[in-house]
Each structure stands twice: as C-alpha cells, then as structure tokens.
VEXKOLVO-323540 format. One record per residue (C-alpha): residue number from 0; chain; x, y, z; residue in three letters. Coordinates in steps of 0.2 Angstrom, whole numbers. Example, Ala and Ser with C-alpha at 12.3 -4.5 7.8 and 13.67 -1.06 7.14 Angstrom:
2
     n   chain       u       v       w   res
     0       A      62     -22      39   ALA
     1       A      68      -5      36   SER
This chain:
104
     n   chain       u       v       w   res
     0       A     -74    -301     162   LYS
     1       A     -60    -296     150   SER
     2       A     -43    -304     153   LEU
     3       A     -29    -291     155   GLN
     4       A     -11    -296     155   LYS
     5       A      -2    -287     169   GLU
     6       A      15    -280     164   SER
     7       A      29    -283     176   PRO
     8       A      34    -267     186   SER
     9       A      51    -264     191   ILE
    10       A      52    -258     209   VAL
    11       A      68    -248     212   SER
    12       A      73    -240     228   GLU
    13       A      80    -222     226   GLU
    14       A      99    -225     224   PRO
    15       A     112    -218     236   GLU
    16       A     120    -203     229   ARG
    17       A     137    -196     233   ASN
    18       A     141    -179     238   GLU
    19       A     143    -174     220   ASP
    20       A     124    -178     217   GLY
    21       A     128    -193     206   LEU
    22       A     125    -212     208   VAL
    23       A     142    -221     210   HIS
    24       A     142    -239     203   VAL
    25       A     156    -251     207   ASN
    26       A     164    -258     192   TYR
    27       A     165    -275     199   SER
    28       A     146    -275     201   SER
    29       A     145    -273     182   ILE
    30       A     159    -285     176   LEU
    31       A     168    -298     186   ASP
    32       A     186    -301     186   SER
    33       A     185    -313     171   ASP
    34       A     175    -300     161   GLY
    35       A     158    -308     162   ARG
    36       A     144    -296     163   ILE
    37       A     134    -296     179   LEU
    38       A     116    -292     173   GLN
    39       A     110    -284     189   SER
    40       A     125    -272     190   GLY
    41       A     123    -268     172   LEU
    42       A     104    -264     174   PHE
    43       A     108    -253     188   HIS
    44       A     121    -243     178   LEU
    45       A     110    -242     163   LEU
    46       A      94    -237     173   HIS
    47       A     104    -223     182   THR
    48       A     111    -216     166   VAL
    49       A      94    -216     158   PHE
    50       A      86    -208     173   ARG
    51       A      99    -196     178   ASP
    52       A     109    -194     162   GLY
    53       A     125    -199     171   ALA
    54       A     133    -211     183   ALA
    55       A     151    -213     190   ILE
    56       A     159    -230     188   VAL
    57       A     170    -232     203   SER
    58       A     184    -244     207   ASN
    59       A     188    -247     189   THR
    60       A     203    -258     187   PRO
    61       A     220    -251     182   VAL
    62       A     230    -260     169   ILE
    63       A     248    -261     167   ASP
    64       A     258    -271     154   ASN
    65       A     256    -287     163   HIS
    66       A     240    -288     174   SER
    67       A     225    -279     179   THR
    68       A     225    -271     196   LYS
    69       A     212    -262     207   HIS
    70       A     221    -247     212   LYS
    71       A     221    -228     210   THR
    72       A     238    -225     201   ASP
    73       A     237    -216     185   ASN
    74       A     242    -224     169   LEU
    75       A     256    -217     159   SER
    76       A     252    -215     141   SER
    77       A     266    -227     135   ASP
    78       A     257    -241     144   LYS
    79       A     240    -237     137   ILE
    80       A     247    -236     119   GLU
    81       A     254    -254     121   SER
    82       A     237    -262     125   LEU
    83       A     224    -268     113   ASN
    84       A     210    -256     115   GLU
    85       A     198    -271     120   GLU
    86       A     208    -274     135   GLN
    87       A     205    -257     143   LEU
    88       A     191    -257     156   PRO
    89       A     182    -243     148   VAL
    90       A     181    -253     132   ALA
    91       A     174    -268     141   GLN
    92       A     162    -258     150   LEU
    93       A     156    -249     134   ALA
    94       A     154    -266     126   LYS
    95       A     143    -272     140   ALA
    96       A     132    -257     139   MET
    97       A     130    -258     120   SER
    98       A     126    -276     119   GLY
    99       A     143    -283     115   GLY
   100       A     151    -272     101   ALA
   101       A     160    -255     101   LEU
   102       A     153    -244      87   SER
   103       A     169    -235      83   HIS
C-alpha cells in the first residue's frame, strides 16, 4: 500500500446573492469594531472575489472627524481630507485583504 496524504477540502455552500447578482459581505464580519481581522469573514470576501471577480462590502462604517459610525450618510470631502488615510474603512479593508500593508 502506498500512503497518500489527503489534502483538506474546503466545503462551501453557494453564497446568497443580492438582486444585483453579487455577494454582499458585511464589513463587521471582516473587521471588528477595534479593527481586528476576523479570519472567516476575510476568507469569505477573498473567496468571493476570486470566484466571482467582485463582491459588495456592505454596512461600511462612516467616519466623521471624531468617531466611526455605522450609518449611510455621505461624507463631505472636507471631512475625508482631514483624516489620515489609514483611518478610512476602505484602507483598513485593503490592508486586511493584502496581508497588512497598502501598496500605494
């Protein structure tokens, strides 16, 4: 008999798609309120992007000059310009997806 090492298989259910045909991943399933990466949510996002080419990250926090809030108000450009780019949720998400650093 020859010994064969079994490779682990990832069993994944077909994700639920929105009316737009894309998988929507909740931001808080990827990064918690302290900015820590949640591995299962990050895996789900990356898996979806690699499989489908895109995903929608929903419920992304909105930042004002003093705090982070989960709401749908639009940011004014003056508030965005006053923030360090690494404070923006999109930068935190990009760092999580890239392994910890922004490329540019």
